[in-house]
Backbone of each chain as nested JSON, in Angstrom:
{
  "chains": [
    {"id": "A", "residues": [
      {"number": 1, "name": "MET", "atoms": {"N": [198.598, -62.219, -103.667], "CA": [198.989, -61.399, -102.512], "C": [197.962, -60.289, -102.271]}},
      {"number": 2, "name": "ASP", "atoms": {"N": [197.657, -60.055, -101.004], "CA": [196.779, -58.925, -100.69], "C": [197.623, -57.688, -100.359]}},
      {"number": 3, "name": "SER", "atoms": {"N": [196.927, -56.589, -100.118], "CA": [197.617, -55.317, -99.889], "C": [198.647, -55.434, -98.759]}},
      {"number": 4, "name": "ASP", "atoms": {"N": [198.248, -56.047, -97.667], "CA": [199.132, -56.138, -96.507], "C": [200.412, -56.941, -96.81]}},
      {"number": 5, "name": "SER", "atoms": {"N": [200.27, -58.034, -97.543], "CA": [201.484, -58.824, -97.812], "C": [202.379, -58.149, -98.853]}},
      {"number": 6, "name": "VAL", "atoms": {"N": [201.785, -57.379, -99.78], "CA": [202.607, -56.593, -100.719], "C": [203.404, -55.555, -99.928]}},
      {"number": 7, "name": "LYS", "atoms": {"N": [202.708, -54.864, -99.028], "CA": [203.374, -53.839, -98.2], "C": [204.52, -54.456, -97.407]}},
      {"number": 8, "name": "LYS", "atoms": {"N": [204.239, -55.594, -96.768], "CA": [205.28, -56.228, -95.948], "C": [206.47, -56.683, -96.789]}},
      {"number": 9, "name": "ALA", "atoms": {"N": [206.185, -57.177, -98.008], "CA": [207.276, -57.615, -98.886], "C": [208.154, -56.425, -99.282]}},
      {"number": 10, "name": "ILE", "atoms": {"N": [207.509, -55.279, -99.582], "CA": [208.267, -54.075, -99.96], "C": [209.154, -53.627, -98.802]}},
      {"number": 11, "name": "ILE", "atoms": {"N": [208.58, -53.592, -97.604], "CA": [209.338, -53.162, -96.427], "C": [210.52, -54.088, -96.175]}},
      {"number": 12, "name": "ARG", "atoms": {"N": [210.28, -55.397, -96.264], "CA": [211.336, -56.372, -96.008], "C": [212.493, -56.201, -96.994]}},
      {"number": 13, "name": "GLN", "atoms": {"N": [212.129, -56.029, -98.272], "CA": [213.17, -55.904, -99.287], "C": [213.944, -54.601, -99.151]}},
      {"number": 14, "name": "ALA", "atoms": {"N": [213.212, -53.522, -98.818], "CA": [213.885, -52.231, -98.658], "C": [214.858, -52.285, -97.479]}},
      {"number": 15, "name": "LEU", "atoms": {"N": [214.413, -52.884, -96.37], "CA": [215.285, -52.984, -95.197], "C": [216.519, -53.815, -95.5]}},
      {"number": 16, "name": "GLN", "atoms": {"N": [216.307, -54.9, -96.229], "CA": [217.443, -55.749, -96.554], "C": [218.451, -54.999, -97.423]}},
      {"number": 17, "name": "ALA", "atoms": {"N": [217.936, -54.233, -98.394], "CA": [218.822, -53.484, -99.292], "C": [219.624, -52.429, -98.533]}},
      {"number": 18, "name": "THR", "atoms": {"N": [218.969, -51.658, -97.643], "CA": [219.715, -50.619, -96.926], "C": [220.689, -51.23, -95.926]}},
      {"number": 19, "name": "ASN", "atoms": {"N": [220.275, -52.318, -95.281], "CA": [221.189, -52.938, -94.315], "C": [222.413, -53.539, -95.002]}},
      {"number": 20, "name": "THR", "atoms": {"N": [222.206, -54.118, -96.164], "CA": [223.337, -54.668, -96.917], "C": [224.291, -53.555, -97.344]}},
      {"number": 21, "name": "ALA", "atoms": {"N": [223.721, -52.46, -97.846], "CA": [224.55, -51.335, -98.29], "C": [225.342, -50.758, -97.123]}},
      {"number": 22, "name": "ASN", "atoms": {"N": [224.684, -50.661, -95.963], "CA": [225.342, -50.125, -94.78], "C": [226.5, -51.031, -94.34]}},
      {"number": 23, "name": "ALA", "atoms": {"N": [226.256, -52.329, -94.308], "CA": [227.299, -53.274, -93.921], "C": [228.468, -53.228, -94.908]}},
      {"number": 24, "name": "ARG", "atoms": {"N": [228.151, -53.109, -96.179], "CA": [229.223, -53.076, -97.187], "C": [230.118, -51.858, -96.989]}},
      {"number": 25, "name": "THR", "atoms": {"N": [229.503, -50.693, -96.769], "CA": [230.3, -49.478, -96.545], "C": [231.171, -49.626, -95.308]}},
      {"number": 26, "name": "LEU", "atoms": {"N": [230.581, -50.179, -94.234], "CA": [231.342, -50.357, -93.002], "C": [232.553, -51.267, -93.241]}},
      {"number": 27, "name": "ILE", "atoms": {"N": [232.334, -52.366, -93.933], "CA": [233.427, -53.316, -94.185], "C": [234.52, -52.694, -95.068]}},
      {"number": 28, "name": "GLU", "atoms": {"N": [234.1, -51.943, -96.088], "CA": [235.086, -51.258, -96.941], "C": [235.952, -50.312, -96.125]}},
      {"number": 29, "name": "ASN", "atoms": {"N": [235.301, -49.552, -95.239], "CA": [236.047, -48.595, -94.42], "C": [236.977, -49.305, -93.443]}},
      {"number": 30, "name": "ILE", "atoms": {"N": [236.488, -50.395, -92.849], "CA": [237.324, -51.169, -91.923], "C": [238.558, -51.694, -92.655]}},
      {"number": 31, "name": "ASN", "atoms": {"N": [238.344, -52.255, -93.831], "CA": [239.469, -52.768, -94.613], "C": [240.509, -51.695, -94.885]}},
      {"number": 32, "name": "GLU", "atoms": {"N": [240.013, -50.54, -95.308], "CA": [240.915, -49.449, -95.654], "C": [241.701, -48.977, -94.435]}},
      {"number": 33, "name": "LYS", "atoms": {"N": [240.962, -48.671, -93.336], "CA": [241.611, -48.104, -92.153], "C": [242.524, -49.114, -91.465]}},
      {"number": 34, "name": "CYS", "atoms": {"N": [242.084, -50.353, -91.38], "CA": [242.86, -51.336, -90.626], "C": [244.051, -51.845, -91.432]}},
      {"number": 35, "name": "PHE", "atoms": {"N": [243.926, -51.869, -92.73], "CA": [245.082, -52.249, -93.544], "C": [246.163, -51.192, -93.402]}},
      {"number": 36, "name": "GLU", "atoms": {"N": [245.71, -49.937, -93.463], "CA": [246.625, -48.813, -93.301], "C": [247.367, -48.891, -91.958]}},
      {"number": 37, "name": "ARG", "atoms": {"N": [246.599, -49.207, -90.897], "CA": [247.158, -49.215, -89.551], "C": [247.979, -50.471, -89.236]}},
      {"number": 38, "name": "CYS", "atoms": {"N": [247.483, -51.611, -89.675], "CA": [248.081, -52.878, -89.22], "C": [249.126, -53.452, -90.167]}},
      {"number": 39, "name": "VAL", "atoms": {"N": [249.07, -53.032, -91.433], "CA": [250.049, -53.57, -92.388], "C": [250.824, -52.413, -93.02]}},
      {"number": 40, "name": "PRO", "atoms": {"N": [251.697, -51.774, -92.212], "CA": [252.414, -50.601, -92.737], "C": [253.385, -50.964, -93.859]}},
      {"number": 41, "name": "LYS", "atoms": {"N": [254.002, -52.141, -93.728], "CA": [254.934, -52.581, -94.772], "C": [254.583, -53.995, -95.199]}},
      {"number": 42, "name": "PRO", "atoms": {"N": [253.791, -54.157, -96.241], "CA": [253.331, -55.49, -96.631], "C": [254.5, -56.421, -96.941]}},
      {"number": 43, "name": "GLY", "atoms": {"N": [254.517, -57.557, -96.271], "CA": [255.558, -58.549, -96.532], "C": [255.036, -59.646, -97.431]}},
      {"number": 44, "name": "SER", "atoms": {"N": [255.711, -60.798, -97.437], "CA": [255.31, -61.876, -98.341], "C": [254.052, -62.598, -97.849]}},
      {"number": 45, "name": "SER", "atoms": {"N": [253.723, -62.437, -96.549], "CA": [252.447, -62.948, -96.031], "C": [252.069, -62.124, -94.81]}},
      {"number": 46, "name": "LEU", "atoms": {"N": [250.819, -62.275, -94.344], "CA": [250.4, -61.563, -93.145], "C": [251.031, -62.24, -91.94]}},
      {"number": 47, "name": "SER", "atoms": {"N": [251.71, -61.497, -91.101], "CA": [252.287, -62.087, -89.896], "C": [251.176, -62.297, -88.87]}},
      {"number": 48, "name": "SER", "atoms": {"N": [251.47, -63.106, -87.829], "CA": [250.423, -63.334, -86.822], "C": [250.126, -62.039, -86.067]}},
      {"number": 49, "name": "GLY", "atoms": {"N": [251.148, -61.209, -85.89], "CA": [250.935, -59.914, -85.259], "C": [249.992, -59.043, -86.089]}},
      {"number": 50, "name": "GLU", "atoms": {"N": [250.186, -59.056, -87.392], "CA": [249.315, -58.278, -88.281], "C": [247.884, -58.804, -88.239]}},
      {"number": 51, "name": "GLN", "atoms": {"N": [247.77, -60.122, -88.186], "CA": [246.425, -60.704, -88.124], "C": [245.708, -60.346, -86.836]}},
      {"number": 52, "name": "THR", "atoms": {"N": [246.404, -60.414, -85.714], "CA": [245.808, -60.008, -84.435], "C": [245.395, -58.545, -84.486]}},
      {"number": 53, "name": "CYS", "atoms": {"N": [246.297, -57.716, -85.002], "CA": [245.997, -56.288, -85.128], "C": [244.733, -56.085, -85.966]}},
      {"number": 54, "name": "LEU", "atoms": {"N": [244.612, -56.803, -87.071], "CA": [243.457, -56.642, -87.961], "C": [242.136, -56.993, -87.267]}},
      {"number": 55, "name": "THR", "atoms": {"N": [242.115, -58.097, -86.505], "CA": [240.841, -58.447, -85.85], "C": [240.508, -57.447, -84.745]}},
      {"number": 56, "name": "GLN", "atoms": {"N": [241.533, -57.009, -84.007], "CA": [241.258, -56.034, -82.954], "C": [240.875, -54.683, -83.533]}},
      {"number": 57, "name": "CYS", "atoms": {"N": [241.506, -54.337, -84.628], "CA": [241.183, -53.079, -85.301], "C": [239.74, -53.093, -85.788]}},
      {"number": 58, "name": "MET", "atoms": {"N": [239.318, -54.217, -86.333], "CA": [237.943, -54.367, -86.807], "C": [236.948, -54.149, -85.668]}},
      {"number": 59, "name": "GLU", "atoms": {"N": [237.224, -54.787, -84.517], "CA": [236.332, -54.622, -83.369], "C": [236.331, -53.186, -82.874]}},
      {"number": 60, "name": "LYS", "atoms": {"N": [237.508, -52.591, -82.855], "CA": [237.612, -51.21, -82.379], "C": [236.905, -50.249, -83.325]}},
      {"number": 61, "name": "TYR", "atoms": {"N": [237.023, -50.512, -84.632], "CA": [236.374, -49.622, -85.603], "C": [234.852, -49.679, -85.448]}},
      {"number": 62, "name": "MET", "atoms": {"N": [234.343, -50.902, -85.219], "CA": [232.896, -51.043, -85.007], "C": [232.457, -50.328, -83.732]}},
      {"number": 63, "name": "ALA", "atoms": {"N": [233.272, -50.436, -82.678], "CA": [232.964, -49.727, -81.433], "C": [232.977, -48.217, -81.68]}},
      {"number": 64, "name": "ALA", "atoms": {"N": [233.953, -47.758, -82.484], "CA": [234.031, -46.329, -82.802], "C": [232.798, -45.9, -83.601]}},
      {"number": 65, "name": "TRP", "atoms": {"N": [232.373, -46.743, -84.536], "CA": [231.18, -46.425, -85.346], "C": [229.97, -46.225, -84.436]}},
      {"number": 66, "name": "ASN", "atoms": {"N": [229.791, -47.144, -83.489], "CA": [228.645, -47.043, -82.573], "C": [228.737, -45.807, -81.692]}},
      {"number": 67, "name": "GLU", "atoms": {"N": [229.943, -45.51, -81.245], "CA": [230.163, -44.332, -80.402], "C": [229.831, -43.049, -81.184]}},
      {"number": 68, "name": "VAL", "atoms": {"N": [230.336, -42.962, -82.411], "CA": [230.075, -41.794, -83.256], "C": [228.581, -41.702, -83.559]}},
      {"number": 69, "name": "ASN", "atoms": {"N": [227.969, -42.831, -83.908], "CA": [226.55, -42.842, -84.246], "C": [225.688, -42.333, -83.09]}},
      {"number": 70, "name": "SER", "atoms": {"N": [225.928, -42.831, -81.86], "CA": [225.067, -42.405, -80.757], "C": [225.306, -40.943, -80.396]}},
      {"number": 71, "name": "ASN", "atoms": {"N": [226.569, -40.493, -80.502], "CA": [226.835, -39.073, -80.23], "C": [226.245, -38.165, -81.308]}},
      {"number": 72, "name": "TYR", "atoms": {"N": [226.304, -38.624, -82.55], "CA": [225.74, -37.846, -83.662], "C": [224.224, -37.712, -83.496]}},
      {"number": 73, "name": "ILE", "atoms": {"N": [223.562, -38.816, -83.158], "CA": [222.11, -38.784, -82.96], "C": [221.747, -37.878, -81.778]}},
      {"number": 74, "name": "ARG", "atoms": {"N": [222.515, -37.992, -80.693], "CA": [222.287, -37.127, -79.527], "C": [222.391, -35.655, -79.932]}},
      {"number": 75, "name": "ARG", "atoms": {"N": [223.418, -35.33, -80.723], "CA": [223.631, -33.944, -81.119], "C": [222.515, -33.445, -82.038]}},
      {"number": 76, "name": "ILE", "atoms": {"N": [222.079, -34.293, -82.972], "CA": [220.983, -33.892, -83.861], "C": [219.721, -33.597, -83.053]}},
      {"number": 77, "name": "GLN", "atoms": {"N": [219.431, -34.473, -82.085], "CA": [218.235, -34.278, -81.265], "C": [218.351, -32.998, -80.452]}},
      {"number": 78, "name": "GLN", "atoms": {"N": [219.564, -32.729, -79.972], "CA": [219.824, -31.502, -79.228], "C": [219.579, -30.273, -80.111]}},
      {"number": 79, "name": "GLU", "atoms": {"N": [220.063, -30.321, -81.354], "CA": [219.882, -29.199, -82.28], "C": [218.407, -28.978, -82.598]}},
      {"number": 80, "name": "ILE", "atoms": {"N": [217.687, -30.084, -82.781], "CA": [216.249, -29.977, -83.051], "C": [215.55, -29.338, -81.857]}},
      {"number": 81, "name": "GLY", "atoms": {"N": [215.96, -29.758, -80.637], "CA": [215.41, -29.193, -79.417], "C": [215.659, -27.695, -79.33]}},
      {"number": 82, "name": "ASN", "atoms": {"N": [216.886, -27.263, -79.648], "CA": [217.237, -25.839, -79.631], "C": [216.407, -25.04, -80.628]}},
      {"number": 83, "name": "GLN", "atoms": {"N": [216.233, -25.635, -81.81], "CA": [215.474, -24.974, -82.869], "C": [214.032, -24.748, -82.432]}},
      {"number": 84, "name": "THR", "atoms": {"N": [213.444, -25.81, -81.835], "CA": [212.059, -25.713, -81.389], "C": [211.929, -24.641, -80.319]}},
      {"number": 85, "name": "LEU", "atoms": {"N": [212.936, -24.564, -79.426], "CA": [212.903, -23.548, -78.379], "C": [212.979, -22.142, -78.96]}},
      {"number": 86, "name": "SER", "atoms": {"N": [213.893, -21.947, -79.945], "CA": [214.071, -20.595, -80.463], "C": [212.908, -20.181, -81.36]}},
      {"number": 87, "name": "ASN", "atoms": {"N": [212.179, -21.145, -81.899], "CA": [211.022, -20.805, -82.715], "C": [209.77, -20.561, -81.875]}},
      {"number": 88, "name": "ALA", "atoms": {"N": [209.815, -21.044, -80.614], "CA": [208.61, -20.955, -79.781], "C": [208.341, -19.519, -79.342]}}
    ]},
    {"id": "B", "residues": [
      {"number": 1, "name": "MET", "atoms": {"N": [217.503, -64.877, -98.648], "CA": [216.289, -64.624, -99.447], "C": [216.541, -65.033, -100.903]}},
      {"number": 2, "name": "SER", "atoms": {"N": [215.64, -65.788, -101.486], "CA": [215.834, -66.209, -102.88], "C": [215.488, -65.065, -103.826]}},
      {"number": 3, "name": "SER", "atoms": {"N": [215.99, -65.145, -105.045], "CA": [215.748, -64.048, -105.976], "C": [214.27, -63.985, -106.366]}},
      {"number": 4, "name": "ALA", "atoms": {"N": [213.556, -65.1, -106.223], "CA": [212.123, -65.102, -106.538], "C": [211.355, -64.17, -105.598]}},
      {"number": 5, "name": "ASP", "atoms": {"N": [211.844, -64.067, -104.336], "CA": [211.189, -63.181, -103.381], "C": [211.424, -61.722, -103.713]}},
      {"number": 6, "name": "PHE", "atoms": {"N": [212.397, -61.493, -104.563], "CA": [212.862, -60.139, -104.734], "C": [212.109, -59.333, -105.78]}},
      {"number": 7, "name": "ASN", "atoms": {"N": [211.137, -59.968, -106.427], "CA": [210.424, -59.226, -107.465], "C": [209.019, -58.855, -107.036]}},
      {"number": 8, "name": "ILE", "atoms": {"N": [208.746, -57.565, -107.069], "CA": [207.387, -57.109, -106.844], "C": [206.896, -56.571, -108.175]}},
      {"number": 9, "name": "GLU", "atoms": {"N": [205.839, -57.182, -108.659], "CA": [205.334, -56.816, -109.992], "C": [204.451, -55.577, -109.888]}},
      {"number": 10, "name": "GLN", "atoms": {"N": [204.343, -54.921, -111.018], "CA": [203.424, -53.79, -111.128], "C": [202.015, -54.181, -110.651]}},
      {"number": 11, "name": "SER", "atoms": {"N": [201.614, -55.41, -111.033], "CA": [200.271, -55.858, -110.655], "C": [200.115, -55.993, -109.135]}},
      {"number": 12, "name": "ASP", "atoms": {"N": [201.227, -56.303, -108.438], "CA": [201.183, -56.37, -106.977], "C": [201.013, -54.975, -106.376]}},
      {"number": 13, "name": "LEU", "atoms": {"N": [201.73, -54.013, -106.968], "CA": [201.654, -52.638, -106.459], "C": [200.238, -52.094, -106.533]}},
      {"number": 14, "name": "GLU", "atoms": {"N": [199.52, -52.527, -107.569], "CA": [198.143, -52.039, -107.738], "C": [197.199, -52.58, -106.672]}},
      {"number": 15, "name": "LYS", "atoms": {"N": [197.659, -53.609, -105.97], "CA": [196.823, -54.172, -104.902], "C": [196.872, -53.335, -103.621]}},
      {"number": 16, "name": "LEU", "atoms": {"N": [197.844, -52.435, -103.526], "CA": [197.988, -51.644, -102.304], "C": [196.794, -50.726, -102.071]}},
      {"number": 17, "name": "ASN", "atoms": {"N": [196.205, -50.808, -100.898], "CA": [195.115, -49.875, -100.585], "C": [195.698, -48.563, -100.041]}},
      {"number": 18, "name": "ASP", "atoms": {"N": [194.825, -47.559, -99.884], "CA": [195.298, -46.222, -99.504], "C": [196.001, -46.208, -98.143]}},
      {"number": 19, "name": "LYS", "atoms": {"N": [195.471, -46.999, -97.225], "CA": [196.065, -47.043, -95.884], "C": [197.501, -47.576, -95.956]}},
      {"number": 20, "name": "ASP", "atoms": {"N": [197.703, -48.641, -96.715], "CA": [199.048, -49.21, -96.827], "C": [199.986, -48.299, -97.622]}},
      {"number": 21, "name": "LYS", "atoms": {"N": [199.436, -47.593, -98.611], "CA": [200.261, -46.625, -99.354], "C": [200.767, -45.53, -98.424]}},
      {"number": 22, "name": "THR", "atoms": {"N": [199.887, -45.038, -97.576], "CA": [200.286, -44.004, -96.616], "C": [201.36, -44.537, -95.671]}},
      {"number": 23, "name": "GLU", "atoms": {"N": [201.147, -45.764, -95.195], "CA": [202.135, -46.37, -94.305], "C": [203.488, -46.512, -94.983]}},
      {"number": 24, "name": "LEU", "atoms": {"N": [203.466, -46.912, -96.255], "CA": [204.724, -47.075, -96.992], "C": [205.436, -45.747, -97.198]}},
      {"number": 25, "name": "ARG", "atoms": {"N": [204.659, -44.694, -97.495], "CA": [205.288, -43.368, -97.65], "C": [205.995, -42.962, -96.379]}},
      {"number": 26, "name": "GLN", "atoms": {"N": [205.334, -43.196, -95.251], "CA": [205.929, -42.879, -93.955], "C": [207.176, -43.726, -93.715]}},
      {"number": 27, "name": "PHE", "atoms": {"N": [207.071, -45.008, -94.035], "CA": [208.213, -45.918, -93.877], "C": [209.417, -45.431, -94.676]}},
      {"number": 28, "name": "PHE", "atoms": {"N": [209.179, -45.027, -95.946], "CA": [210.315, -44.595, -96.773], "C": [210.881, -43.251, -96.33]}},
      {"number": 29, "name": "ALA", "atoms": {"N": [210.013, -42.394, -95.811], "CA": [210.519, -41.126, -95.268], "C": [211.44, -41.411, -94.077]}},
      {"number": 30, "name": "ASN", "atoms": {"N": [211.02, -42.322, -93.2], "CA": [211.853, -42.691, -92.045], "C": [213.152, -43.357, -92.471]}},
      {"number": 31, "name": "GLU", "atoms": {"N": [213.048, -44.225, -93.454], "CA": [214.23, -44.939, -93.94], "C": [215.245, -43.978, -94.552]}},
      {"number": 32, "name": "GLU", "atoms": {"N": [214.731, -42.972, -95.271], "CA": [215.625, -41.996, -95.886], "C": [216.409, -41.258, -94.806]}},
      {"number": 33, "name": "HIS", "atoms": {"N": [215.691, -40.914, -93.75], "CA": [216.293, -40.227, -92.618], "C": [217.368, -41.114, -91.959]}},
      {"number": 34, "name": "ARG", "atoms": {"N": [217.034, -42.369, -91.713], "CA": [217.939, -43.312, -91.078], "C": [219.188, -43.517, -91.935]}},
      {"number": 35, "name": "SER", "atoms": {"N": [218.953, -43.626, -93.243], "CA": [220.024, -43.851, -94.179], "C": [220.987, -42.658, -94.23]}},
      {"number": 36, "name": "ARG", "atoms": {"N": [220.417, -41.435, -94.149], "CA": [221.259, -40.239, -94.153], "C": [222.132, -40.199, -92.894]}},
      {"number": 37, "name": "ILE", "atoms": {"N": [221.539, -40.553, -91.759], "CA": [222.306, -40.577, -90.512], "C": [223.406, -41.636, -90.578]}},
      {"number": 38, "name": "GLN", "atoms": {"N": [223.095, -42.783, -91.156], "CA": [224.101, -43.835, -91.266], "C": [225.255, -43.418, -92.157]}},
      {"number": 39, "name": "SER", "atoms": {"N": [224.955, -42.78, -93.294], "CA": [226.074, -42.437, -94.17], "C": [226.906, -41.31, -93.58]}},
      {"number": 40, "name": "GLN", "atoms": {"N": [226.25, -40.386, -92.87], "CA": [227.018, -39.358, -92.162], "C": [227.882, -39.993, -91.062]}},
      {"number": 41, "name": "THR", "atoms": {"N": [227.345, -41.024, -90.402], "CA": [228.12, -41.729, -89.38], "C": [229.362, -42.394, -89.99]}},
      {"number": 42, "name": "HIS", "atoms": {"N": [229.204, -42.958, -91.189], "CA": [230.371, -43.56, -91.852], "C": [231.462, -42.513, -92.081]}},
      {"number": 43, "name": "GLU", "atoms": {"N": [231.055, -41.352, -92.604], "CA": [232.04, -40.301, -92.881], "C": [232.694, -39.799, -91.606]}},
      {"number": 44, "name": "LEU", "atoms": {"N": [231.846, -39.533, -90.588], "CA": [232.369, -39.024, -89.322], "C": [233.282, -40.032, -88.626]}},
      {"number": 45, "name": "THR", "atoms": {"N": [232.932, -41.305, -88.705], "CA": [233.783, -42.322, -88.075], "C": [235.161, -42.328, -88.734]}},
      {"number": 46, "name": "ALA", "atoms": {"N": [235.182, -42.225, -90.068], "CA": [236.471, -42.213, -90.768], "C": [237.3, -40.993, -90.358]}},
      {"number": 47, "name": "ILE", "atoms": {"N": [236.636, -39.826, -90.278], "CA": [237.331, -38.591, -89.904], "C": [237.851, -38.671, -88.464]}},
      {"number": 48, "name": "CYS", "atoms": {"N": [236.983, -39.11, -87.545], "CA": [237.333, -39.088, -86.125], "C": [238.276, -40.236, -85.755]}},
      {"number": 49, "name": "TRP", "atoms": {"N": [238.209, -41.321, -86.478], "CA": [239.151, -42.435, -86.277], "C": [240.576, -41.928, -86.46]}},
      {"number": 50, "name": "LYS", "atoms": {"N": [240.754, -41.178, -87.519], "CA": [242.07, -40.643, -87.847], "C": [242.603, -39.738, -86.732]}},
      {"number": 51, "name": "LYS", "atoms": {"N": [241.692, -38.959, -86.126], "CA": [242.12, -38.025, -85.084], "C": [242.222, -38.668, -83.706]}},
      {"number": 52, "name": "CYS", "atoms": {"N": [241.4, -39.673, -83.438], "CA": [241.284, -40.167, -82.056], "C": [241.939, -41.512, -81.795]}},
      {"number": 53, "name": "VAL", "atoms": {"N": [242.063, -42.336, -82.817], "CA": [242.697, -43.64, -82.601], "C": [244.062, -43.567, -83.256]}},
      {"number": 54, "name": "THR", "atoms": {"N": [245.034, -43.1, -82.462], "CA": [246.302, -42.696, -83.058], "C": [247.462, -43.636, -82.756]}},
      {"number": 55, "name": "SER", "atoms": {"N": [247.248, -44.605, -81.837], "CA": [248.375, -45.49, -81.509], "C": [248.768, -46.31, -82.741]}},
      {"number": 56, "name": "SER", "atoms": {"N": [250.078, -46.515, -82.896], "CA": [250.532, -47.144, -84.137], "C": [250.183, -48.63, -84.192]}},
      {"number": 57, "name": "THR", "atoms": {"N": [250.113, -49.287, -83.028], "CA": [249.624, -50.666, -83.047], "C": [248.366, -50.765, -82.202]}},
      {"number": 58, "name": "ILE", "atoms": {"N": [247.419, -51.552, -82.664], "CA": [246.146, -51.665, -81.955], "C": [246.199, -52.898, -81.069]}},
      {"number": 59, "name": "ARG", "atoms": {"N": [246.103, -52.684, -79.747], "CA": [246.298, -53.791, -78.811], "C": [245.003, -54.307, -78.221]}},
      {"number": 60, "name": "SER", "atoms": {"N": [243.924, -53.581, -78.453], "CA": [242.648, -54.029, -77.883], "C": [241.512, -53.735, -78.855]}},
      {"number": 61, "name": "GLY", "atoms": {"N": [240.519, -54.607, -78.837], "CA": [239.357, -54.397, -79.697], "C": [238.374, -53.4, -79.109]}},
      {"number": 62, "name": "ALA", "atoms": {"N": [238.571, -53.041, -77.841], "CA": [237.668, -52.08, -77.205], "C": [238.268, -50.68, -77.265]}},
      {"number": 63, "name": "LEU", "atoms": {"N": [237.406, -49.685, -77.152], "CA": [237.894, -48.307, -77.107], "C": [238.376, -48.023, -75.698]}},
      {"number": 64, "name": "ASP", "atoms": {"N": [239.534, -47.366, -75.556], "CA": [239.893, -46.955, -74.201], "C": [239.204, -45.626, -73.888]}},
      {"number": 65, "name": "ARG", "atoms": {"N": [239.293, -45.238, -72.619], "CA": [238.562, -44.06, -72.152], "C": [238.914, -42.791, -72.96]}},
      {"number": 66, "name": "GLY", "atoms": {"N": [240.206, -42.644, -73.233], "CA": [240.654, -41.463, -73.975], "C": [240.089, -41.446, -75.39]}},
      {"number": 67, "name": "GLU", "atoms": {"N": [240.113, -42.599, -76.036], "CA": [239.581, -42.682, -77.406], "C": [238.093, -42.385, -77.421]}},
      {"number": 68, "name": "GLN", "atoms": {"N": [237.397, -42.925, -76.427], "CA": [235.958, -42.747, -76.367], "C": [235.567, -41.28, -76.202]}},
      {"number": 69, "name": "SER", "atoms": {"N": [236.245, -40.591, -75.28], "CA": [235.877, -39.181, -75.084], "C": [236.335, -38.34, -76.27]}},
      {"number": 70, "name": "CYS", "atoms": {"N": [237.461, -38.718, -76.881], "CA": [237.912, -38.004, -78.076], "C": [236.881, -38.132, -79.198]}},
      {"number": 71, "name": "LEU", "atoms": {"N": [236.321, -39.321, -79.389], "CA": [235.323, -39.529, -80.439], "C": [234.071, -38.68, -80.187]}},
      {"number": 72, "name": "ALA", "atoms": {"N": [233.643, -38.643, -78.916], "CA": [232.464, -37.835, -78.583], "C": [232.741, -36.354, -78.86]}},
      {"number": 73, "name": "ASN", "atoms": {"N": [233.915, -35.87, -78.445], "CA": [234.284, -34.474, -78.718], "C": [234.397, -34.214, -80.215]}},
      {"number": 74, "name": "CYS", "atoms": {"N": [234.961, -35.184, -80.917], "CA": [235.169, -35.032, -82.353], "C": [233.842, -34.803, -83.078]}},
      {"number": 75, "name": "VAL", "atoms": {"N": [232.829, -35.597, -82.7], "CA": [231.503, -35.437, -83.317], "C": [230.943, -34.051, -83.01]}},
      {"number": 76, "name": "ASP", "atoms": {"N": [231.017, -33.655, -81.739], "CA": [230.462, -32.356, -81.352], "C": [231.195, -31.19, -82.01]}},
      {"number": 77, "name": "ARG", "atoms": {"N": [232.526, -31.246, -82.037], "CA": [233.279, -30.133, -82.629], "C": [233.092, -30.087, -84.15]}},
      {"number": 78, "name": "PHE", "atoms": {"N": [232.941, -31.261, -84.768], "CA": [232.689, -31.285, -86.204], "C": [231.362, -30.589, -86.505]}},
      {"number": 79, "name": "MET", "atoms": {"N": [230.366, -30.873, -85.674], "CA": [229.052, -30.241, -85.849], "C": [229.143, -28.737, -85.582]}},
      {"number": 80, "name": "ASP", "atoms": {"N": [229.901, -28.343, -84.545], "CA": [230.114, -26.916, -84.262], "C": [230.742, -26.229, -85.469]}},
      {"number": 81, "name": "ALA", "atoms": {"N": [231.787, -26.875, -86.026], "CA": [232.493, -26.293, -87.166], "C": [231.547, -26.153, -88.354]}},
      {"number": 82, "name": "ASN", "atoms": {"N": [230.741, -27.18, -88.55], "CA": [229.757, -27.169, -89.626], "C": [228.778, -26.003, -89.467]}},
      {"number": 83, "name": "LEU", "atoms": {"N": [228.251, -25.848, -88.245], "CA": [227.299, -24.771, -87.973], "C": [227.952, -23.403, -88.132]}},
      {"number": 84, "name": "ALA", "atoms": {"N": [229.23, -23.29, -87.668], "CA": [229.938, -22.019, -87.782], "C": [230.114, -21.641, -89.256]}},
      {"number": 85, "name": "THR", "atoms": {"N": [230.421, -22.633, -90.078], "CA": [230.578, -22.379, -91.516], "C": [229.267, -21.89, -92.132]}},
      {"number": 86, "name": "MET", "atoms": {"N": [228.192, -22.58, -91.785], "CA": [226.878, -22.207, -92.324], "C": [226.483, -20.786, -91.899]}},
      {"number": 87, "name": "LYS", "atoms": {"N": [226.801, -20.482, -90.637], "CA": [226.451, -19.175, -90.095], "C": [227.234, -18.071, -90.817]}},
      {"number": 88, "name": "HIS", "atoms": {"N": [228.536, -18.333, -91.003], "CA": [229.366, -17.344, -91.678], "C": [228.934, -17.17, -93.133]}},
      {"number": 89, "name": "LEU", "atoms": {"N": [228.568, -18.268, -93.756], "CA": [228.087, -18.226, -95.144], "C": [226.837, -17.36, -95.243]}},
      {"number": 90, "name": "ALA", "atoms": {"N": [225.933, -17.522, -94.266], "CA": [224.712, -16.722, -94.251], "C": [225.04, -15.238, -94.107]}},
      {"number": 91, "name": "ASN", "atoms": {"N": [226.033, -14.916, -93.243], "CA": [226.468, -13.523, -93.07], "C": [227.053, -12.959, -94.354]}},
      {"number": 92, "name": "MET", "atoms": {"N": [227.887, -13.768, -95.024], "CA": [228.512, -13.309, -96.268], "C": [227.471, -13.0, -97.337]}},
      {"number": 93, "name": "ARG", "atoms": {"N": [226.418, -13.783, -97.351], "CA": [225.381, -13.583, -98.372], "C": [224.571, -12.32, -98.119]}},
      {"number": 94, "name": "GLN", "atoms": {"N": [224.544, -11.907, -96.852], "CA": [223.769, -10.708, -96.517], "C": [224.499, -9.424, -96.89]}},
      {"number": 95, "name": "GLN", "atoms": {"N": [225.85, -9.535, -97.002], "CA": [226.631, -8.323, -97.254], "C": [226.539, -7.86, -98.71]}}
    ]}
  ]
}
């Protein structure tokens, strides 16, 4: 391997590791929040209503994650902008 | 990806030239930043979900208008609260 392919291999592996960790955290949180919301009283099996709730909850949680993420990034950029202005 | 792809040997690292080392340092600095934003997003989503998605049964996979604006406000007010705490802490330390 030359320098460039070593660099690319490191980048690829690092990205895969962080993306996997991120997905795992998201799934853990979805499980926790949606189980809490959709299965208030666990019965002998998941009802079809509970199953529908779980899939919709999962989609909604992901939508909420994206909404929070874009607003958080917007706010950070805004704060950085304010800081630069007050330091100027 | 197979596990064979997953090993970078010490001898491979020694092949890195200065230009690629600099690029990698920059890459990891950016990744650290991205990772911090992602983990903060996980925490904030959990906090704001509790406050903004309050209906006892979930009937749609999409966010409704009220939930969406609540989430946006939740992020902003959380940041305001955070800044207010930091500011007050700075004042307390000066006294």
